[in-house]
KEKE-3310 file (N, C-alpha, C; in steps of 0.2 Angstrom, whole numbers, plus 5000, padded with zeros to 4 digits):
npx = (4889:4898:4904:4921:4924:4915:4919:4932:4929:4922:4932:4940:4932:4931:4945:4945:4938:4948:4962:4964:4962:4974:4984:4985:4992:5005:5017:5017:5018:5030:5038:5035:5041:5054:5059:5063:5061:5069:5071:5058:5057:5067:5062:5050:5056:5065:5055:5047:5058:5060:5048:5049:5057:5051:5040:5041:5042:5029:5021:5025:5021:5007:5004:5008:5005:4992:4981:4971:4974:4986:4984:4975:4983:4994:4989:4987:5000:5003:4994:5001:5010:5004:5005:5018:5019:5010:5016:5028:5043:5051:5057:5064:5059:5047:5051:5056:5043:5036:5045:5044:5030:5028:5036:5028:5018:5019:5009:5000:5001:4994:4982:4977:4977:4967:4956:4956:4954:4941:4932:4921:4926:4922:4914:4923:4927:4916:4914:4926:4926:4916:4922:4931:4924:4914:4922:4928:4917:4915:4927:4927:4924:4935:4949:4945:4941:4953:4960:4952:4954:4967:4967:4960:4967:4980:4995:5003:4997:4984:4988:4993:4981:4974:4982:4981:4967:4967:4973:4964:4953:4959:4961:4948:4947:4957:4951:4939:4945:4952:4942:4932:4937:4939:4948:4955:4962:4963:4972:4984:5001:5009:5022:5030:5039:5052:5061:5072:5072:5060:5062:5073:5067:5056:5063:5069:5059:5057:5064:5058:5045:5048:5052:5041:5032:5039:5038:5024:5016:5023:5023:5014:5021:5032:5027:5021:5032:5040:5030:5029:5041:5040:5028:5031:5039:5031:5021:5023:5022:5011:5003:5012:5017:5005:5003:5016:5019:5007:4999:4989:4979:4980:4967:4960:4966:4961:4948:4949:4953:4941:4931:4937:4936:4922:4920:4928:4922:4910:4914:4921:4911:4906:4917:4920:4911:4914:4927:4924:4916:4924:4937:4953:4964:4961:4955:4966:4973:4965:4965:4979:4980:4971:4977:4988:4988:4982:4992:5002:4995:4993:5005:5004:4993:4985:4976:4963:4951:4956:4965:4956:4948:4958:4964:4953:4951:4963:4961:4951:4957:4966:4958:4953:4965:4968:4957:4957:4969:4969:4960:4965:4976:4970:4963:4974:4983:4986:4977:4984:4997:4995:4998:5012:5015:5007:5014:5025:5020:5010:4994:4990:4991:4995:4994:5000:4993:4988:4979:4978:4978:4987:4999:5009:5020:5036:5043:5039:5041:5054:5058:5049:5055:5067:5062:5055:5066:5074:5064:5064:5075:5074:5062:5066:5076:5068:5052:5042:5046:5044:5030:5030:5038:5031:5020:5026:5030:5017:5012:5020:5017:5004:5005:5013:5003:4995:5003:5011:5004:4995:4980:4974:4968:4958:4951:4958:4952)
npy = (5110:5123:5138:5139:5126:5119:5122:5116:5103:5099:5101:5090:5080:5080:5078:5065:5058:5057:5057:5046:5035:5032:5033:5022:5013:5017:5012:4999:5005:5011:4999:4993:5002:5000:5000:4995:4987:4993:5005:5010:5013:5023:5033:5037:5042:5052:5061:5064:5070:5081:5088:5093:5103:5115:5117:5125:5138:5139:5138:5150:5160:5158:5162:5175:5182:5177:5164:5159:5164:5158:5144:5143:5147:5139:5126:5125:5124:5111:5102:5102:5092:5080:5079:5077:5064:5057:5056:5050:5041:5032:5026:5035:5047:5047:5048:5061:5068:5064:5070:5084:5086:5084:5095:5106:5105:5113:5122:5115:5118:5130:5126:5117:5125:5134:5126:5122:5134:5137:5128:5126:5125:5111:5105:5099:5086:5079:5087:5086:5073:5072:5079:5070:5058:5060:5063:5051:5042:5045:5041:5028:5019:5022:5017:5004:5006:5010:4997:4990:4997:4994:4980:4980:4988:4986:4989:5002:5010:5012:5019:5031:5036:5038:5048:5059:5061:5065:5078:5085:5086:5092:5105:5110:5110:5119:5131:5132:5133:5145:5154:5153:5151:5159:5171:5168:5175:5190:5201:5204:5204:5205:5201:5206:5207:5202:5189:5182:5187:5182:5169:5169:5174:5165:5152:5156:5156:5143:5138:5145:5139:5125:5126:5130:5119:5108:5113:5114:5104:5092:5078:5073:5077:5068:5055:5056:5059:5047:5038:5042:5038:5024:5020:5023:5013:5004:5010:5011:4998:4990:4985:4980:4969:4962:4958:4951:4942:4937:4935:4941:4949:4965:4970:4963:4969:4981:4979:4976:4988:4995:4989:4992:5006:5008:5004:5013:5025:5023:5021:5033:5043:5038:5038:5051:5057:5050:5055:5068:5065:5056:5061:5065:5059:5046:5041:5040:5030:5019:5017:5014:5002:4994:4992:4984:4969:4966:4970:4961:4949:4952:4948:4935:4931:4922:4922:4930:4934:4934:4944:4955:4955:4958:4970:4979:4980:4986:4998:5004:5005:5015:5026:5030:5037:5046:5055:5060:5067:5080:5086:5087:5095:5107:5111:5113:5123:5140:5152:5162:5157:5145:5141:5140:5131:5120:5118:5112:5101:5095:5089:5077:5061:5045:5027:5020:5015:5012:5021:5031:5044:5060:5074:5078:5088:5096:5091:5079:5074:5072:5060:5052:5052:5045:5033:5028:5026:5017:5007:5002:4994:4985:4979:4972:4964:4956:4953:4953:4959:4974:4975:4968:4976:4988:4984:4982:4995:5001:4995:5001:5014:5014:5014:5026:5035:5036:5040:5051:5060:5075:5083:5099:5111:5120:5121:5129:5143)
npz = (5014:5007:4998:4999:5003:4996:4983:4983:4986:4975:4965:4969:4966:4952:4950:4954:4945:4935:4938:4946:4938:4933:4943:4952:4944:4941:4945:4938:4925:4925:4926:4913:4904:4905:4918:4935:4951:4960:4953:4953:4967:4967:4959:4966:4977:4973:4968:4980:4987:4979:4980:4993:4992:4988:4996:5008:5002:4996:5007:5014:5004:5005:5018:5018:5006:5002:4998:4989:4975:4972:4973:4962:4950:4951:4950:4936:4932:4937:4930:4918:4919:4916:4902:4900:4906:4899:4886:4888:4883:4889:4905:4911:4907:4913:4926:4926:4923:4935:4945:4941:4943:4957:4961:4957:4966:4976:4980:4988:5003:5003:4998:5008:5019:5016:5016:5029:5035:5032:5037:5051:5068:5079:5070:5062:5060:5054:5042:5036:5033:5024:5013:5010:5008:4997:4985:4985:4983:4969:4965:4966:4954:4946:4947:4943:4931:4925:4926:4918:4905:4903:4902:4889:4880:4883:4893:4891:4881:4887:4899:4893:4888:4899:4906:4897:4898:4911:4910:4902:4910:4921:4916:4918:4932:4935:4930:4938:4951:4950:4947:4957:4970:4986:4995:5011:5021:5029:5031:5022:5019:5008:4996:4986:4970:4970:4967:4972:4985:4990:4990:5000:5011:5012:5015:5027:5036:5039:5050:5061:5060:5062:5075:5081:5079:5085:5098:5101:5094:5096:5098:5088:5077:5078:5077:5064:5055:5056:5052:5039:5033:5035:5028:5015:5011:5006:4998:4984:4980:4981:4970:4962:4970:4972:4959:4954:4965:4972:4961:4954:4941:4932:4930:4940:4951:4950:4953:4966:4971:4967:4976:4988:4987:4989:5002:5009:5006:5013:5026:5028:5031:5043:5051:5052:5061:5072:5075:5079:5090:5099:5099:5092:5096:5101:5090:5081:5088:5087:5073:5071:5078:5072:5059:5060:5060:5047:5038:5040:5036:5023:5017:5017:5009:4996:4986:4976:4984:4997:4996:4994:5006:5016:5011:5012:5026:5029:5023:5030:5043:5039:5035:5048:5052:5042:5041:5054:5055:5048:5055:5068:5065:5060:5072:5080:5075:5073:5063:5056:5053:5047:5033:5033:5043:5039:5027:5032:5039:5031:5025:5032:5039:5032:5031:5021:5010:4993:4988:4998:5001:5000:5000:5010:5021:5021:5031:5032:5019:5017:5025:5018:5006:5008:5013:5001:4993:5000:5001:4988:4987:4998:4995:4983:4989:4998:4995:5005:5017:5017:5021:5033:5041:5041:5049:5061:5065:5066:5077:5086:5084:5089:5103:5104:5100:5111:5121:5118:5109:5110:5112:5108:5121:5118:5103:5088:5078)
capx = (4895:4897:4910:4928:4924:4911:4924:4938:4927:4920:4938:4943:4928:4934:4951:4944:4936:4953:4969:4964:4962:4981:4988:4987:4996:5011:5023:5017:5020:5038:5041:5034:5045:5061:5062:5064:5058:5073:5069:5051:5058:5071:5058:5046:5061:5067:5049:5046:5063:5059:5042:5051:5061:5047:5035:5042:5040:5022:5018:5026:5017:5001:5002:5009:5001:4986:4980:4967:4977:4992:4981:4973:4988:4999:4985:4989:5007:5002:4991:5005:5014:5001:5007:5024:5018:5006:5020:5034:5045:5055:5056:5068:5054:5042:5054:5056:5037:5035:5048:5041:5023:5029:5038:5023:5013:5021:5003:4996:5000:4989:4975:4975:4975:4960:4951:4956:4951:4934:4928:4921:4928:4917:4911:4928:4927:4910:4914:4932:4924:4912:4926:4934:4919:4911:4926:4929:4911:4916:4933:4926:4925:4941:4954:4942:4941:4960:4962:4948:4957:4974:4965:4958:4972:4987:4996:5006:4991:4979:4991:4993:4974:4972:4985:4978:4960:4968:4975:4958:4949:4963:4959:4942:4948:4960:4946:4935:4948:4954:4936:4927:4940:4939:4953:4953:4965:4961:4978:4989:5007:5012:5028:5033:5041:5059:5061:5077:5070:5055:5065:5077:5062:5053:5067:5071:5054:5057:5066:5053:5040:5050:5052:5034:5030:5041:5036:5017:5013:5029:5021:5011:5026:5037:5023:5020:5038:5041:5025:5030:5046:5038:5023:5034:5042:5026:5016:5023:5023:5005:5001:5018:5017:4999:5004:5021:5019:5001:4997:4983:4980:4979:4960:4958:4968:4956:4942:4951:4952:4934:4928:4940:4933:4915:4921:4931:4917:4905:4918:4923:4905:4905:4923:4920:4907:4918:4932:4921:4914:4929:4943:4957:4969:4958:4954:4973:4975:4960:4968:4985:4979:4967:4981:4994:4986:4981:4998:5005:4991:4994:5011:5002:4988:4987:4970:4960:4947:4960:4967:4950:4946:4964:4964:4947:4953:4968:4958:4947:4962:4969:4953:4953:4971:4968:4952:4959:4975:4968:4956:4970:4980:4966:4962:4980:4987:4982:4975:4989:5003:4993:5001:5019:5015:5005:5020:5030:5017:5005:4987:4988:4995:4993:4998:5004:4989:4989:4974:4977:4979:4994:4999:5013:5024:5043:5046:5037:5043:5061:5058:5046:5060:5072:5058:5054:5073:5076:5059:5065:5080:5071:5057:5071:5079:5063:5045:5038:5049:5041:5024:5031:5041:5026:5016:5029:5029:5010:5011:5024:5013:4998:5008:5015:4997:4992:5008:5014:5000:4991:4975:4973:4962:4953:4952:4959:4947)
capy = (5112:5129:5142:5136:5119:5116:5122:5111:5096:5098:5100:5083:5075:5080:5074:5058:5055:5056:5055:5039:5030:5030:5033:5015:5008:5020:5007:4995:5009:5011:4993:4992:5007:4997:5001:4989:4988:4998:5012:5013:5017:5029:5039:5040:5045:5059:5065:5067:5075:5087:5092:5096:5109:5121:5118:5131:5144:5139:5140:5157:5164:5157:5166:5183:5185:5175:5157:5157:5165:5154:5138:5143:5148:5133:5121:5125:5121:5104:5098:5101:5086:5075:5079:5073:5057:5054:5055:5047:5035:5028:5027:5042:5053:5046:5051:5068:5070:5064:5076:5090:5086:5085:5101:5111:5104:5118:5126:5112:5121:5135:5123:5114:5131:5137:5121:5122:5141:5137:5123:5128:5120:5107:5100:5097:5078:5078:5090:5083:5066:5073:5081:5064:5053:5062:5061:5044:5039:5045:5038:5020:5016:5024:5011:4998:5008:5009:4990:4988:4999:4990:4973:4980:4992:4984:4994:5008:5014:5014:5024:5037:5038:5040:5054:5064:5063:5069:5084:5089:5088:5097:5112:5112:5111:5125:5136:5132:5136:5152:5158:5153:5151:5165:5172:5167:5179:5197:5205:5201:5209:5205:5198:5209:5203:5200:5182:5179:5189:5178:5162:5170:5174:5158:5147:5158:5155:5136:5137:5147:5134:5119:5128:5130:5112:5104:5116:5113:5097:5088:5071:5072:5077:5062:5050:5057:5058:5040:5034:5044:5034:5017:5020:5024:5007:4999:5013:5010:4991:4986:4982:4975:4963:4958:4955:4947:4937:4934:4932:4945:4953:4972:4970:4960:4974:4987:4977:4977:4996:4997:4987:4997:5013:5008:5003:5019:5030:5023:5022:5040:5046:5035:5040:5059:5058:5047:5060:5074:5063:5053:5065:5063:5054:5040:5038:5038:5024:5014:5016:5011:4996:4990:4991:4979:4962:4965:4971:4955:4945:4953:4944:4928:4931:4918:4922:4937:4935:4935:4951:4960:4956:4961:4977:4983:4982:4991:5005:5006:5008:5021:5031:5033:5041:5051:5060:5063:5071:5087:5089:5088:5101:5113:5112:5115:5128:5146:5153:5166:5153:5138:5140:5138:5125:5114:5117:5108:5094:5093:5088:5072:5055:5039:5021:5018:5012:5015:5027:5033:5052:5063:5080:5079:5093:5095:5087:5072:5072:5070:5053:5049:5051:5040:5027:5026:5024:5011:5002:4998:4989:4981:4974:4968:4959:4951:4957:4952:4963:4981:4975:4966:4982:4993:4981:4983:5002:5003:4993:5006:5020:5014:5016:5033:5039:5036:5043:5058:5065:5079:5087:5106:5112:5124:5121:5136:5145)
capz = (5012:5003:4998:4997:5005:4990:4977:4984:4985:4967:4962:4970:4963:4945:4950:4956:4938:4930:4940:4949:4933:4931:4949:4955:4940:4939:4946:4932:4919:4925:4924:4906:4901:4906:4925:4939:4958:4963:4949:4956:4973:4966:4956:4971:4982:4970:4968:4987:4989:4975:4983:4999:4991:4987:5000:5012:4998:4995:5014:5015:5000:5007:5024:5017:5000:5001:4997:4983:4968:4972:4971:4955:4945:4952:4947:4929:4931:4939:4925:4912:4920:4913:4896:4900:4908:4893:4880:4890:4879:4893:4912:4913:4906:4918:4932:4925:4924:4942:4949:4940:4946:4964:4963:4957:4971:4982:4982:4993:5009:5003:4997:5014:5023:5014:5018:5037:5037:5029:5041:5058:5074:5082:5065:5057:5058:5049:5036:5032:5031:5018:5008:5008:5005:4991:4980:4985:4980:4962:4963:4966:4948:4941:4947:4940:4923:4923:4925:4912:4899:4903:4899:4883:4876:4886:4899:4889:4878:4892:4903:4890:4887:4906:4907:4893:4901:4917:4908:4900:4916:4925:4914:4921:4939:4936:4929:4944:4957:4948:4946:4963:4977:4989:5000:5018:5026:5028:5032:5018:5019:5001:4995:4980:4965:4970:4968:4977:4992:4992:4992:5006:5017:5013:5018:5033:5040:5040:5056:5066:5059:5065:5082:5083:5078:5091:5104:5102:5092:5095:5098:5081:5072:5078:5074:5057:5051:5056:5048:5032:5031:5035:5023:5008:5010:5003:4994:4976:4978:4982:4964:4960:4974:4970:4952:4954:4970:4973:4954:4952:4935:4933:4930:4947:4956:4949:4956:4973:4972:4967:4982:4993:4987:4992:5009:5011:5006:5018:5032:5029:5034:5050:5055:5053:5067:5078:5077:5083:5097:5103:5098:5087:5099:5101:5083:5079:5091:5083:5066:5071:5081:5067:5054:5062:5058:5040:5035:5040:5032:5016:5014:5017:5004:4990:4982:4975:4989:5003:4995:4995:5013:5019:5009:5015:5033:5029:5021:5036:5047:5036:5036:5054:5053:5037:5043:5061:5054:5046:5061:5073:5063:5060:5079:5084:5072:5072:5056:5053:5052:5044:5027:5034:5047:5034:5022:5036:5041:5026:5027:5036:5039:5029:5033:5016:5005:4987:4987:5005:5001:4999:5003:5015:5021:5019:5037:5031:5013:5018:5027:5013:5000:5011:5013:4994:4990:5004:4999:4982:4989:5003:4991:4979:4993:5000:4994:5011:5022:5019:5025:5040:5044:5043:5054:5067:5067:5068:5084:5090:5084:5093:5109:5104:5100:5117:5126:5116:5105:5115:5109:5111:5126:5115:5096:5085:5073)
cpx = (4893:4903:4916:4927:4920:4916:4929:4935:4925:4927:4941:4938:4930:4940:4950:4941:4942:4959:4969:4964:4970:4986:4990:4991:5002:5017:5023:5020:5027:5041:5040:5038:5052:5063:5062:5061:5062:5072:5063:5053:5062:5067:5053:5050:5063:5061:5047:5051:5062:5053:5044:5054:5057:5041:5035:5040:5032:5018:5019:5022:5010:4999:5003:5006:4995:4986:4977:4970:4982:4989:4979:4978:4993:4995:4987:4996:5007:5000:4996:5009:5011:5003:5013:5023:5015:5011:5027:5037:5049:5054:5059:5063:5048:5045:5054:5049:5034:5038:5045:5034:5024:5031:5033:5018:5015:5014:4999:4996:4995:4982:4973:4974:4969:4955:4950:4953:4943:4929:4927:4923:4921:4913:4916:4928:4922:4912:4921:4930:4920:4917:4930:4930:4916:4915:4928:4923:4912:4922:4932:4927:4931:4946:4952:4943:4948:4962:4958:4952:4964:4972:4963:4964:4979:4989:4998:5000:4986:4982:4991:4986:4972:4975:4982:4971:4962:4970:4969:4954:4952:4962:4953:4943:4952:4955:4942:4938:4950:4947:4932:4931:4940:4944:4951:4957:4964:4967:4983:4995:5010:5019:5033:5035:5048:5060:5066:5075:5065:5057:5069:5072:5058:5056:5069:5066:5053:5059:5061:5047:5042:5050:5045:5031:5032:5040:5028:5014:5019:5027:5018:5016:5031:5033:5023:5026:5040:5037:5027:5036:5044:5033:5026:5038:5037:5021:5017:5022:5017:5003:5006:5018:5011:5000:5010:5021:5013:4998:4991:4984:4979:4971:4958:4960:4964:4950:4943:4950:4945:4930:4930:4937:4926:4916:4923:4926:4912:4908:4920:4917:4905:4911:4923:4916:4911:4923:4929:4919:4919:4935:4948:4962:4967:4957:4961:4974:4971:4963:4974:4984:4976:4972:4987:4993:4986:4988:5002:5002:4992:5000:5009:4996:4990:4981:4967:4955:4950:4962:4962:4949:4952:4964:4959:4948:4958:4966:4954:4952:4965:4964:4952:4959:4970:4963:4954:4964:4973:4964:4961:4974:4976:4964:4968:4984:4983:4982:4981:4995:5001:4997:5008:5019:5012:5010:5025:5027:5012:4998:4986:4993:4992:4997:5001:4999:4989:4985:4973:4977:4986:4994:5003:5017:5031:5046:5045:5040:5050:5061:5054:5051:5065:5068:5057:5061:5075:5071:5061:5070:5078:5066:5061:5074:5074:5056:5041:5040:5046:5035:5025:5034:5036:5021:5019:5029:5022:5009:5014:5020:5007:5000:5009:5009:4994:4996:5010:5010:4995:4986:4975:4967:4957:4955:4953:4953:4948)
cpy = (5118:5133:5138:5129:5116:5116:5117:5104:5095:5097:5093:5078:5074:5076:5066:5054:5054:5053:5048:5033:5027:5029:5026:5011:5011:5016:5002:4999:5010:5005:4992:4997:5005:4998:4995:4991:4994:5005:5014:5016:5023:5035:5042:5044:5052:5063:5068:5072:5082:5091:5096:5103:5116:5122:5124:5138:5144:5141:5147:5162:5164:5162:5174:5186:5183:5168:5156:5158:5160:5147:5138:5143:5141:5127:5120:5122:5113:5100:5097:5095:5080:5074:5075:5066:5053:5052:5052:5041:5030:5030:5033:5048:5053:5049:5058:5071:5070:5069:5082:5091:5087:5092:5107:5110:5109:5122:5122:5115:5126:5132:5120:5119:5134:5132:5121:5129:5141:5133:5125:5123:5117:5103:5098:5090:5077:5081:5088:5076:5067:5075:5075:5059:5054:5061:5054:5040:5039:5041:5030:5017:5017:5019:5005:5000:5007:5002:4988:4990:4996:4983:4974:4983:4990:4990:5001:5012:5016:5019:5031:5040:5041:5047:5060:5066:5067:5077:5088:5091:5092:5104:5115:5114:5117:5131:5137:5135:5144:5157:5159:5153:5158:5166:5171:5171:5186:5202:5202:5207:5210:5203:5201:5204:5201:5193:5179:5181:5184:5171:5163:5170:5168:5153:5149:5157:5148:5135:5139:5142:5128:5120:5127:5123:5108:5107:5115:5107:5092:5080:5069:5072:5071:5056:5050:5056:5051:5036:5036:5039:5027:5016:5019:5018:5003:5003:5011:5002:4987:4982:4978:4969:4958:4955:4950:4941:4933:4931:4936:4949:4961:4973:4968:4966:4980:4985:4977:4984:4998:4995:4991:5004:5013:5008:5010:5025:5029:5024:5029:5044:5044:5038:5047:5060:5055:5052:5065:5071:5060:5057:5062:5058:5047:5037:5036:5031:5018:5012:5012:5003:4991:4988:4986:4972:4961:4966:4965:4949:4946:4949:4937:4926:4927:4918:4929:4938:4937:4943:4956:4961:4960:4969:4981:4984:4987:4998:5008:5009:5015:5027:5034:5039:5047:5056:5063:5068:5078:5090:5091:5095:5107:5115:5115:5121:5134:5148:5157:5163:5146:5137:5137:5132:5119:5113:5112:5101:5091:5092:5083:5066:5049:5033:5017:5014:5016:5021:5030:5041:5054:5070:5080:5085:5091:5091:5080:5069:5070:5062:5049:5047:5045:5033:5024:5023:5017:5005:4998:4992:4983:4976:4970:4962:4953:4955:4957:4958:4970:4980:4973:4972:4987:4990:4982:4990:5004:5001:4998:5012:5020:5016:5023:5037:5040:5040:5050:5063:5068:5083:5094:5107:5115:5124:5128:5137:5143)
cpz = (5007:5003:4996:4998:4999:4984:4977:4983:4978:4963:4963:4967:4956:4945:4950:4949:4933:4933:4943:4944:4932:4938:4952:4951:4938:4940:4940:4926:4919:4923:4916:4902:4902:4913:4929:4946:4961:4959:4952:4962:4972:4964:4962:4976:4980:4970:4975:4989:4985:4978:4989:4998:4990:4991:5005:5008:4997:5002:5015:5011:5003:5013:5022:5011:4998:4998:4990:4976:4967:4970:4964:4950:4945:4949:4939:4928:4932:4933:4919:4913:4917:4906:4895:4901:4902:4887:4882:4886:4883:4901:4914:4912:4911:4925:4931:4926:4932:4946:4947:4943:4953:4965:4962:4962:4977:4984:4987:5000:5009:5002:5004:5019:5022:5017:5026:5039:5036:5033:5048:5063:5077:5077:5060:5055:5053:5042:5032:5030:5024:5012:5006:5004:4999:4985:4979:4982:4972:4960:4963:4960:4944:4941:4943:4932:4921:4922:4919:4905:4898:4899:4892:4878:4877:4889:4896:4886:4883:4897:4900:4889:4894:4908:4903:4895:4907:4915:4906:4906:4921:4923:4917:4928:4940:4935:4935:4950:4956:4949:4953:4970:4980:4995:5007:5023:5024:5028:5028:5017:5012:5001:4990:4975:4964:4972:4972:4984:4994:4994:4999:5012:5018:5017:5025:5038:5042:5047:5062:5065:5063:5072:5085:5084:5084:5098:5106:5100:5091:5094:5091:5076:5072:5075:5066:5053:5051:5052:5041:5029:5030:5029:5016:5007:5005:4998:4987:4975:4979:4976:4961:4964:4972:4963:4952:4959:4971:4966:4951:4945:4937:4934:4937:4952:4956:4953:4964:4975:4972:4973:4988:4993:4990:4999:5012:5011:5012:5025:5034:5033:5042:5054:5057:5060:5073:5080:5081:5090:5101:5103:5094:5090:5099:5094:5080:5082:5088:5077:5066:5073:5075:5061:5054:5058:5050:5036:5035:5036:5025:5013:5014:5012:4998:4985:4981:4981:4995:5002:4997:5002:5017:5018:5012:5022:5034:5027:5027:5041:5045:5036:5042:5055:5048:5038:5049:5060:5053:5052:5066:5071:5063:5067:5082:5081:5071:5065:5053:5051:5049:5038:5028:5038:5043:5029:5026:5037:5036:5029:5032:5035:5035:5031:5027:5011:4999:4985:4994:5006:5001:5002:5009:5015:5021:5025:5036:5024:5013:5020:5022:5007:5002:5011:5006:4992:4994:5002:4993:4983:4993:4999:4986:4983:4995:5000:5001:5016:5023:5023:5032:5044:5046:5048:5061:5070:5069:5075:5089:5090:5088:5100:5110:5104:5106:5122:5124:5112:5110:5111:5112:5116:5122:5107:5093:5080:5066)
residu = (MET:HIS:GLY:ASN:VAL:LEU:VAL:LEU:THR:VAL:SER:ARG:VAL:LEU:TRP:SER:MET:SER:GLU:SER:VAL:VAL:ARG:ALA:TYR:LEU:SER:LEU:TYR:ILE:LEU:ALA:LEU:GLY:GLY:SER:ALA:THR:ILE:ILE:GLY:LEU:ILE:ASN:SER:ILE:GLY:SER:LEU:SER:ALA:SER:LEU:LEU:TYR:PRO:ILE:GLY:GLY:TYR:ILE:ALA:ASP:LYS:ALA:GLY:ARG:ALA:LYS:LEU:VAL:GLY:VAL:ALA:THR:ILE:LEU:TYR:ILE:THR:SER:PHE:LEU:VAL:LEU:ALA:SER:ALA:PRO:SER:TRP:GLU:TRP:VAL:ALA:PHE:GLY:VAL:VAL:TYR:GLN:GLN:MET:VAL:LEU:PHE:TYR:MET:PRO:ALA:LEU:ASN:ALA:ILE:MET:ALA:ASP:SER:ILE:PRO:ARG:GLY:ALA:ARG:GLY:ARG:ILE:TYR:SER:PHE:THR:VAL:ALA:ILE:PRO:GLU:ALA:VAL:ARG:ILE:MET:THR:PRO:TYR:ILE:GLY:GLY:TYR:LEU:ILE:SER:VAL:TYR:THR:LEU:GLN:PRO:ALA:MET:ARG:ILE:GLY:TYR:THR:LEU:GLY:PHE:ALA:ILE:GLY:LEU:VAL:VAL:ALA:PHE:ILE:ARG:ILE:ARG:TYR:LEU:LYS:GLU:THR:ILE:SER:SER:ARG:GLN:GLY:ILE:GLY:ARG:ASN:ILE:PRO:ARG:ILE:PHE:LYS:GLU:GLY:TYR:SER:ASN:VAL:PHE:SER:SER:ILE:LYS:TRP:ILE:PHE:GLY:ASN:ILE:ARG:GLY:TYR:ALA:VAL:VAL:ALA:MET:CYS:LEU:ALA:PHE:MET:SER:ASN:LEU:ILE:VAL:PRO:PHE:TRP:VAL:VAL:TYR:ALA:ARG:GLN:VAL:ILE:GLY:LEU:SER:ALA:TYR:GLU:TRP:GLY:VAL:VAL:LEU:LEU:LEU:GLY:GLY:MET:VAL:LYS:THR:VAL:MET:SER:PHE:VAL:ILE:GLY:ASN:LEU:VAL:ASP:ARG:LEU:GLY:VAL:ARG:ARG:CYS:PHE:SER:ILE:GLY:PHE:ALA:LEU:GLY:VAL:ALA:PRO:MET:ILE:LEU:TYR:THR:GLN:ALA:THR:SER:PHE:ALA:GLN:VAL:VAL:LEU:ILE:TYR:LEU:VAL:ILE:LEU:MET:ALA:ASN:SER:PHE:ILE:TRP:ILE:SER:SER:PRO:VAL:PHE:LEU:ALA:ASN:SER:VAL:PRO:ARG:PRO:MET:ARG:GLY:ARG:ILE:LEU:ALA:SER:MET:GLY:GLN:GLY:MET:THR:ILE:GLY:VAL:ALA:GLU:GLY:GLY:TYR:SER:SER:GLY:PHE:LEU:SER:LEU:ILE:PRO:MET:SER:ILE:GLY:SER:PHE:VAL:GLY:GLY:PHE:VAL:TYR:SER:PHE:ASN:PRO:VAL:PHE:PRO:TRP:LEU:MET:GLN:ALA:GLY:TYR:LEU:ALA:VAL:ALA:PHE:ILE:LEU:SER:LEU:LYS:ILE:ILE:GLN:GLU:PRO:GLU:LYS:PRO:GLU:GLU)
# end
């Protein structure tokens, strides 16, 4: 790895040292500040919906004015959200911090486009797996550290410490990106400084992007959008279910994530090679098939050991899908329009694990928002239902991956 791939991987390593300390425990933080399961779903829903509003603008700027500068400057905006979350006196302030954080992630289409532009075809599975596995190797200890801090300082003080640490490290990440990221598009048209015009042209490009997606990668889009809805039924509630129903402590959940991080790191190296050798469609089908049984078994778990084994299998299934997704998109989307298409589709798909990756596009963010909102009510009605519903969809997605996802005959540069 070198150049932009190295810069972005180092950035993710630094984020892994900080952001993951608190991310897995956000739902417990909301509960501690007076929220409920319904409120958790509502906050995640509004956050996803807020992100979808500016993604088209980020994709438009990335393709027309360049990617590197946008990523660097917007990273500064993103890290200020940690100050809001660190000082939140109530769940309403957490909601504001999450919404603001998601809105300033409009630079993610540009970041994903830089990564796709910088990795040569034929080696994308292996290199993408490295960009996942190396940060994950660092991330292994951070959820455990978060659980340990909670056991020592109690939940709220520990979360405030974690968010403050995230802000400090975020300043370093912003500097690295501004200083070292190199532009990957040579013919930049420019967008001027007329803000209303930028918004008008950015949103007007949405329809052409959607038309291209459903004309060229329709199968992937259908599977991804449905998966986004189903996955967000469970994403915020892993730790809540583990604590309220199974009876695990925050510390024990940190150990689960610690062990999961180890497996995910090793599997990422292996899966990257498999993606290049077997192709993304086969790896998609492996991931979907592998995820069905453990989703059901999680609702039957009664002990720490059972949760560990089940969660490890779910992480392996997710790794097949998460690594295959960006390879498929990089192979399928031409470089000049990657920013706009990735603004629509994001970097990849996840089956809904707590540390499964993020960065969806606005076509996925809308069903994600609906899924989070519905998930709060479904979990409140019966905590088992979200996982059973996800298991059912994964079985359907396995069939869809074989029937309607088509790989390009010749990968794009």
